C-alpha positions as CSV (number, residue, x, y, z in Angstrom):
1,M,74.4,65.0,-57.6
2,Y,78.0,63.6,-58.9
3,Y,80.6,65.2,-61.0
4,S,83.1,63.5,-63.3
5,A,85.7,64.9,-65.8
6,V,87.1,62.8,-68.6
7,L,90.0,63.8,-70.8
8,K,89.9,62.5,-74.5
9,K,92.0,63.4,-77.2
10,G,92.5,66.7,-75.8
11,V,88.9,67.5,-75.4
12,F,88.0,68.0,-71.9
13,I,84.5,66.7,-71.5
14,L,82.4,67.4,-68.3
15,I,79.8,64.8,-67.5
16,I,77.4,65.7,-65.2
17,L,75.4,62.9,-63.7
18,V,72.2,63.8,-61.8
19,I,71.1,60.9,-59.7
20,F,67.8,61.2,-57.7
21,A,67.4,59.3,-54.5
22,T,64.6,57.1,-54.3
23,P,62.9,55.2,-51.2
24,D,64.2,51.4,-50.7
25,L,61.0,49.6,-50.4
26,S,62.6,46.3,-49.6
27,G,64.3,47.5,-46.4
28,Q,63.5,46.0,-43.0
29,R,61.4,48.4,-40.8
30,T,60.2,47.7,-37.3
31,I,56.4,47.2,-37.2
32,S,54.1,46.0,-34.4
33,V,50.2,45.5,-33.8
34,D,48.1,45.5,-30.7
35,A,44.6,44.1,-31.0
36,T,41.7,44.7,-28.6
37,A,38.1,43.8,-28.1
38,T,35.6,46.2,-26.4
39,P,34.0,44.3,-24.4
40,D,36.0,41.3,-24.5
41,S,32.9,39.4,-23.1
42,I,29.5,39.6,-24.7
43,C,25.9,38.0,-24.6
44,V,25.0,35.9,-27.4
45,G,23.4,38.3,-30.0
46,A,25.5,41.2,-28.9
47,S,28.6,42.7,-30.7
48,S,32.1,43.5,-29.7
49,Q,34.3,46.3,-31.4
50,L,37.7,45.0,-32.5
51,Q,40.5,47.5,-33.0
52,A,44.1,47.2,-34.4
53,V,46.5,49.9,-33.3
54,V,49.8,49.5,-35.5
55,T,53.0,50.8,-34.3
56,G,56.0,51.4,-36.8
57,G,56.1,50.0,-40.6
58,I,55.3,51.8,-43.6
59,S,51.9,52.7,-44.7
60,P,49.7,51.7,-46.3
61,F,48.7,48.6,-44.2
62,H,46.8,45.6,-45.0
63,Y,44.7,44.0,-42.4
64,V,43.6,40.2,-42.4
65,W,41.2,38.9,-39.4
66,T,40.8,35.4,-39.0
67,P,38.3,33.3,-38.6
68,P,35.7,35.4,-40.5
69,T,32.9,33.7,-38.3
70,G,31.0,36.5,-36.7
71,L,32.9,39.4,-38.3
72,N,31.2,42.1,-40.4
73,N,34.6,42.8,-42.1
74,T,37.9,41.0,-42.1
75,A,40.1,43.5,-44.0
76,I,39.5,46.6,-41.8
77,P,41.3,47.6,-38.5
78,D,38.0,47.8,-36.5
79,P,35.5,45.2,-37.5
80,L,32.5,44.3,-35.3
81,A,32.6,40.7,-33.8
82,S,29.4,38.9,-33.0
83,P,30.2,35.3,-32.3
84,V,27.8,32.9,-30.6
85,V,30.7,30.8,-29.0
86,P,33.9,31.9,-27.3
87,T,36.3,32.9,-30.4
88,W,39.8,33.8,-30.7
89,Y,40.4,36.3,-33.5
90,H,43.9,36.5,-35.2
91,L,45.1,39.6,-37.0
92,T,47.8,39.7,-39.4
93,V,49.0,43.2,-40.7
94,T,51.3,43.8,-43.6
95,D,52.8,47.0,-44.6
96,A,53.9,48.5,-47.8
97,G,57.5,47.0,-47.3
98,Y,55.8,43.5,-46.8
99,N,56.8,43.7,-43.1
100,T,54.2,41.8,-41.0
101,A,53.1,41.9,-37.4
102,S,50.3,39.6,-35.7
103,D,48.3,39.6,-32.5
104,S,45.2,37.8,-31.3
105,I,42.3,38.8,-29.0
106,L,39.6,36.4,-27.4
107,V,36.1,37.6,-27.6
108,S,34.2,35.5,-24.6
109,I,30.4,34.7,-24.5
110,K,28.6,35.3,-21.2
111,P,25.9,32.7,-20.7
112,T,22.4,32.9,-19.1
113,P,22.4,31.4,-15.6
114,P,21.7,27.7,-15.6
115,T,18.4,26.3,-14.1
116,P,18.3,26.7,-10.3
117,G,18.6,23.6,-8.3
118,T,16.0,21.8,-6.2
119,I,13.7,24.2,-4.2
120,S,14.0,23.2,-0.6
121,G,10.8,23.7,1.4
122,P,7.8,21.8,2.6
123,V,5.6,20.2,-0.1
124,T,2.5,19.9,2.3
125,V,1.3,22.8,4.2
126,C,-1.6,23.9,6.4
127,H,-4.0,26.4,4.9
128,D,-3.5,29.9,5.8
129,S,0.1,29.3,7.0
130,A,3.3,30.7,6.0
131,A,6.5,28.6,4.9
132,F,9.9,29.2,3.7
133,Y,11.4,28.2,0.3
134,S,15.1,28.4,-0.9
135,I,17.5,27.5,-3.7
136,S,21.3,27.5,-3.5
137,A,23.0,30.5,-5.2
138,V,23.3,30.2,-9.1
139,N,26.6,30.8,-10.8
140,G,26.5,33.8,-12.8
141,A,22.9,34.9,-11.7
142,T,22.6,38.5,-10.9
143,S,18.8,38.2,-10.1
144,Y,16.1,35.7,-9.0
145,S,12.5,35.7,-9.9
146,W,10.0,33.8,-7.8
147,M,6.3,32.9,-8.7
148,A,3.6,31.7,-6.3
149,P,0.2,30.4,-7.4
150,A,-3.1,32.1,-7.2
151,G,-4.3,32.5,-3.5
152,A,-0.8,32.6,-2.2
153,T,1.6,35.8,-1.5
154,I,5.3,36.0,-1.4
155,L,5.8,38.0,1.9
156,S,9.5,38.5,1.6
157,G,12.8,37.5,-0.4
158,Q,11.8,38.4,-3.9
159,N,15.1,38.7,-6.1
160,T,17.0,36.6,-3.4
161,T,17.5,32.9,-3.0
162,S,15.1,32.5,-0.2
163,I,11.4,33.5,0.1
164,Q,8.5,33.4,2.5
165,V,5.0,32.6,1.3
166,Q,1.8,32.9,2.8
167,W,-0.7,30.1,1.7
168,G,-4.2,30.4,1.2
169,N,-6.9,27.3,1.1
170,A,-5.4,26.0,-2.3
171,G,-2.2,24.5,-3.3
172,G,0.0,25.0,-6.4
173,S,3.7,25.4,-7.7
174,I,6.4,27.4,-6.4
175,S,8.8,28.4,-9.1
176,V,12.1,30.4,-9.6
177,I,14.3,31.6,-12.5
178,A,17.7,33.0,-12.2
179,G,18.7,35.9,-14.4
180,N,21.5,38.1,-15.8
181,F,22.2,41.0,-18.4
182,C,22.2,38.0,-21.0
183,G,18.7,36.6,-20.1
184,N,17.0,34.1,-17.7
185,S,17.4,30.4,-17.0
186,N,14.5,27.9,-17.2
187,P,12.4,27.7,-14.1
188,S,12.8,25.2,-11.1
189,V,9.4,24.0,-9.9
190,L,8.1,22.7,-6.6
191,P,4.5,21.4,-6.4
192,V,3.0,22.2,-3.1
193,N,-0.3,20.6,-1.6
194,V,-2.3,22.8,1.0
195,T,-4.2,20.6,3.5
196,T,-6.7,21.2,6.2
197,Q,-7.4,19.5,9.5
198,P,-8.9,16.2,8.8
199,A,-12.6,15.4,9.2
200,A,-13.9,13.2,12.3
201,P,-14.1,9.6,11.6
202,A,-17.5,8.3,10.1
203,T,-18.1,5.1,12.3
204,I,-16.4,3.2,15.0
205,F,-16.6,-0.4,14.3
206,G,-16.8,-3.1,17.0
207,P,-19.0,-4.9,19.5
208,S,-21.8,-2.8,21.1
209,A,-21.5,-4.6,24.3
210,V,-18.5,-6.4,25.7
211,C,-17.6,-8.8,28.6
212,N,-15.6,-7.9,31.8
213,A,-11.9,-8.5,31.1
214,A,-12.7,-9.3,27.5
215,T,-10.2,-8.3,24.8
216,V,-11.9,-6.5,21.9
217,V,-11.0,-4.6,18.7
218,F,-12.4,-1.4,17.5
219,S,-11.6,0.4,14.3
220,V,-12.4,3.0,11.9
221,D,-12.1,3.7,8.1
222,S,-9.2,5.6,7.1
223,V,-9.9,9.2,7.0
224,P,-8.5,11.2,3.9
225,G,-5.6,13.5,5.2
226,A,-5.3,12.0,8.5
227,T,-1.8,10.9,9.6
228,S,-2.5,9.4,12.9
229,Y,-5.5,8.7,15.3
230,F,-6.0,9.4,19.0
231,W,-8.3,6.9,21.0
232,T,-9.8,7.4,24.4
233,V,-11.4,4.4,26.6
234,P,-12.8,4.3,30.0
235,P,-10.7,4.4,33.1
236,E,-11.3,0.7,33.8
237,A,-10.3,-0.2,30.1
238,Q,-6.8,-0.4,28.8
239,I,-5.6,0.0,25.2
240,L,-3.4,-2.9,24.6
241,S,-2.2,-1.9,21.1
242,G,-3.0,0.2,18.0
243,Q,-2.8,3.7,19.7
244,N,-2.4,6.4,16.9
245,S,-3.5,3.8,14.1
246,D,-6.8,3.2,12.9
247,S,-7.6,0.2,14.9
248,I,-7.0,-0.6,18.6
249,S,-7.1,-3.7,20.8
250,V,-8.7,-3.1,24.1
251,Q,-9.1,-5.1,27.2
252,W,-12.4,-3.9,28.8
253,G,-13.3,-3.4,32.4
254,P,-16.2,-4.4,34.6
255,N,-18.5,-1.6,33.5
256,P,-20.3,0.0,30.5
257,G,-18.4,3.4,29.2
258,T,-17.7,5.4,26.1
259,I,-15.0,5.0,23.4
260,S,-13.8,7.8,21.2
261,V,-11.4,8.5,18.5
262,I,-10.1,11.7,16.6
263,S,-8.2,12.0,13.4
264,V,-4.8,14.2,13.4
265,N,-2.6,15.7,11.0
266,P,0.1,18.5,11.2
267,C,-2.7,21.0,10.6
268,G,-4.9,20.0,13.6
269,Q,-7.5,17.3,14.7
270,S,-10.9,16.6,14.0
271,T,-13.8,16.6,16.5
272,P,-14.2,13.2,18.3
273,K,-16.5,10.3,17.1
274,T,-17.8,8.5,20.3
275,R,-19.6,5.3,20.9
276,V,-21.2,3.9,24.0
277,I,-20.3,0.4,24.8
278,G,-22.4,-1.7,27.1
279,I,-21.3,-4.5,29.4
280,E,-22.3,-8.1,28.8
281,T,-22.8,-10.8,31.6
282,L,-23.2,-14.4,31.7
283,P,-26.6,-15.9,30.7
284,G,-28.9,-16.6,33.3
285,P,-29.6,-20.0,34.8
286,A,-31.7,-22.5,32.4
287,G,-35.3,-23.3,33.4
288,M,-36.7,-26.8,33.5
289,I,-36.5,-28.9,30.5
290,T,-39.9,-30.3,29.2
291,G,-40.2,-33.5,27.2
292,K,-40.6,-37.1,27.8
293,D,-38.4,-38.9,30.3
294,T,-38.7,-42.4,28.7
295,V,-37.9,-43.0,25.0
296,C,-37.7,-45.9,22.7
297,S,-34.4,-46.7,20.9
298,N,-36.0,-47.5,17.5
299,N,-35.1,-44.2,15.8
300,E,-38.2,-42.5,17.1
301,T,-38.0,-38.6,17.5
302,Y,-38.7,-36.6,20.5
303,S,-39.0,-32.9,21.3
304,Y,-37.4,-31.1,24.2
305,S,-37.4,-27.3,25.0
306,V,-36.5,-24.9,27.9
307,P,-38.0,-21.6,28.7
308,L,-35.9,-18.6,27.2
309,I,-32.8,-17.9,29.0
310,A,-32.0,-14.3,30.0
311,G,-28.9,-13.0,28.3
312,A,-28.5,-16.1,26.0
313,T,-27.6,-15.6,22.4
314,S,-27.5,-19.4,21.8
315,Y,-28.4,-22.8,23.7
316,A,-26.0,-25.6,24.1
317,W,-27.6,-29.0,24.3
318,S,-26.1,-32.3,25.3
319,V,-27.8,-35.5,24.8
320,P,-27.2,-39.1,25.6
321,A,-24.9,-41.2,23.7
322,G,-26.7,-42.9,20.9
323,T,-29.1,-39.9,20.4
324,T,-28.7,-37.4,17.7
325,I,-30.1,-33.7,17.3
326,T,-32.1,-33.7,14.3
327,S,-33.1,-30.0,14.3
328,G,-33.1,-26.9,16.7
329,A,-29.4,-27.2,17.6
330,G,-28.5,-23.7,19.2
331,T,-32.2,-22.9,20.0
332,S,-34.4,-23.4,23.0
333,T,-36.3,-26.3,21.3
334,I,-34.7,-29.3,19.9
335,I,-35.7,-32.7,18.3
336,I,-33.7,-35.6,18.8
337,S,-33.6,-39.0,17.3
338,V,-33.1,-42.1,19.4
339,G,-31.0,-44.8,18.0
340,P,-30.8,-48.6,18.9
341,S,-27.4,-48.0,20.7
342,A,-28.8,-45.1,22.8
343,I,-28.1,-45.5,26.5
344,S,-30.0,-44.0,29.7
345,S,-28.4,-40.7,30.4
346,D,-29.0,-37.2,31.0
347,I,-30.2,-34.3,28.5
348,S,-29.0,-30.8,29.5
349,V,-29.2,-27.5,28.2
350,Q,-27.2,-24.1,29.2
351,G,-27.5,-20.5,27.7
352,K,-24.4,-19.1,25.7
353,N,-23.1,-15.7,24.8
354,T,-19.8,-14.0,24.0
355,C,-19.0,-14.2,27.9
356,G,-19.5,-17.8,28.3
357,G,-22.1,-20.3,29.4
358,G,-24.6,-20.0,32.2
359,T,-25.9,-22.6,34.7
360,A,-27.1,-25.8,33.1
361,S,-30.7,-27.4,33.5
362,V,-30.6,-31.3,33.5
363,K,-33.1,-33.9,32.8
364,P,-32.5,-37.7,33.2
365,I,-33.8,-39.7,30.1
366,I,-34.6,-43.5,30.3
367,V,-33.9,-45.4,27.1
368,K,-36.0,-48.5,26.4
369,I,-36.0,-51.1,23.5
370,C,-39.4,-50.8,21.8
371,A,-40.7,-52.3,18.6
372,G,-41.0,-50.3,15.7
373,V,-44.3,-52.1,14.8
374,P,-45.9,-54.2,17.4
375,D,-44.9,-57.7,16.6
376,P,-44.9,-60.2,19.8
377,D,-43.5,-62.8,17.3
378,S,-40.4,-60.9,16.3
379,K,-38.0,-63.0,18.5
380,A,-39.5,-66.2,17.1
381,A,-39.1,-64.8,13.5
382,I,-35.4,-63.9,13.9
383,S,-32.4,-65.7,15.4
384,I,-28.9,-64.6,16.2
385,Y,-26.0,-66.7,17.2
386,P,-23.4,-67.1,18.6
387,N,-23.9,-64.2,21.4
388,P,-21.1,-63.5,22.7
389,A,-19.4,-63.8,19.2
390,E,-15.8,-63.8,18.1
391,S,-15.3,-63.9,14.3
392,S,-18.8,-64.2,12.9
393,L,-22.4,-63.5,13.6
394,N,-25.3,-65.6,12.1
395,I,-28.8,-63.9,11.5
396,V,-31.5,-66.4,10.5
397,L,-34.9,-65.4,9.1
398,N,-37.5,-67.7,10.3
399,Q,-40.1,-66.1,8.2
400,E,-40.4,-64.8,4.7
401,E,-39.3,-61.0,4.2
402,K,-39.9,-59.0,1.1
403,Q,-37.0,-56.7,1.8
404,T,-34.6,-56.6,4.8
405,E,-32.0,-54.1,6.0
406,I,-29.5,-55.5,8.6
407,S,-27.2,-53.2,10.3
408,L,-24.4,-53.6,13.1
409,L,-24.1,-50.5,15.4
410,N,-21.4,-49.6,18.0
411,A,-22.3,-48.3,21.4
412,S,-22.0,-44.8,20.0
413,G,-24.6,-45.4,17.4
414,Q,-22.0,-45.6,14.4
415,I,-22.9,-48.0,11.9
416,V,-20.1,-50.7,11.5
417,F,-22.1,-52.9,9.0
418,R,-25.0,-52.3,6.8
419,Q,-26.7,-54.3,4.0
420,V,-30.0,-54.2,2.2
421,Y,-31.3,-57.5,1.0
422,G,-34.2,-58.4,-1.3
423,N,-37.0,-61.2,-1.0
424,R,-35.6,-63.7,1.6
425,M,-37.4,-67.0,2.2
426,P,-37.8,-68.7,5.8
427,G,-34.4,-70.3,7.0
428,T,-32.3,-67.7,5.2
429,I,-29.0,-67.2,7.1
430,H,-27.0,-64.0,6.8
431,T,-23.5,-64.2,8.1
432,I,-21.6,-61.1,9.3
433,D,-17.8,-61.2,9.6
434,V,-16.8,-59.2,12.9
435,S,-13.2,-60.6,12.9
436,G,-11.9,-57.1,12.1
437,V,-14.3,-55.3,14.5
438,S,-13.2,-53.9,18.0
439,R,-14.4,-55.8,21.0
440,G,-17.3,-54.7,23.0
441,L,-21.0,-54.0,23.0
442,Y,-22.9,-53.9,19.6
443,F,-26.5,-53.7,18.4
444,V,-27.9,-55.8,15.7
445,K,-30.8,-54.0,14.0
446,L,-33.1,-55.5,11.5
447,V,-35.7,-53.6,9.7
448,S,-38.3,-54.8,7.2
449,E,-41.8,-54.0,6.2
450,Q,-43.3,-56.2,9.0
451,R,-41.0,-55.5,11.9
452,V,-38.1,-53.5,13.5
453,Y,-36.0,-55.8,15.6
454,V,-32.9,-54.7,17.9
455,E,-30.7,-57.1,20.0
456,R,-27.7,-56.4,21.9
457,V,-24.6,-58.6,21.1
458,I,-21.0,-58.9,22.6
459,L,-18.0,-59.4,20.6
460,Q,-15.2,-60.8,22.4
């Protein structure tokens, strides 16, 4: 309250002014704010209590929280925040004097644990056996939950990074998830196969009898689940290669014996599969060869045979040059054809088997030139000149021939020249060019309806 006096024209006037004090709303006042979050780290779906504590300033206060995402109210001092990602919340407070203060608070998001890494442990185990499985520690995990398939039991380690599993007769998958108070991860999975000891091989393949010192191969079909094979042979025999595989090479000894094999895997071994192997010897000596000892060289056929030879699986025949085995090769009886170039020599035979050949039997054979059809006048009917010859041979037909085959054969019976002619009158001359033929002994052979004629010629 203020007092004032004024003198005017003799009048003393007292003016009393009463001034009431009012607040100064535009004045500067100190103001601060502290923003908090309880808790400041949450799981997705949970809430954090935000709180604003103002110091100083002139009430009432005006609150603005930003961003609005996840807040239940942006204009109160204590909203609930439910963000799904880490979020900084900024607060601005304005008092009645328009003084402001700001603060910020981070609300973090706690994630669920990531999927555990690869499970370490055996992927193939034996039935009724125990095995260990483990993972590396998972960041942020507070627990671990393991699962085993039906028939298997977790013996120890549940809720840790390592377990022991007792397996039964069936396989399946081992799995593990990591957890914390925010939730669980996706599972890490490891398929596991349970095996048993393998079955025995079904059959040993190979010869039933072998020769002394022979190298032979024995084998088996692959056995499911087997990882190797163990072979046993008689003491006199030696495994040259293939031990632990399904096929071996063996050098046999002088005696018969038994070969065996077992299939193996980490779970054990099968019962053995065995096979008795006999010993094979050379065939016995061949007996006497039966058959003619004198033959004609006009393509006639002759049969020769030998008694069965002990131990022989085949028969090896040798016949004179110019003769041919037409049937029975490899057996105890053969038929030979004696050609015009055949020479007197031996016929022989020996028994054969896988061990070799036995002692041969030999029979001398005399080859003669015989007329195919008796014809005492053949030489008079045919003439051959010159003999010896150098560049050509002339064959003269002195009688009429309806059809004639003329051949020139070497000493081995191979045909060097052959020609068939139709009806030929007496005096017809056939000339054979031999200038390009190797020098030596040859045979001219003429075959017609009336005669078979063979004559030796020399090319020089």
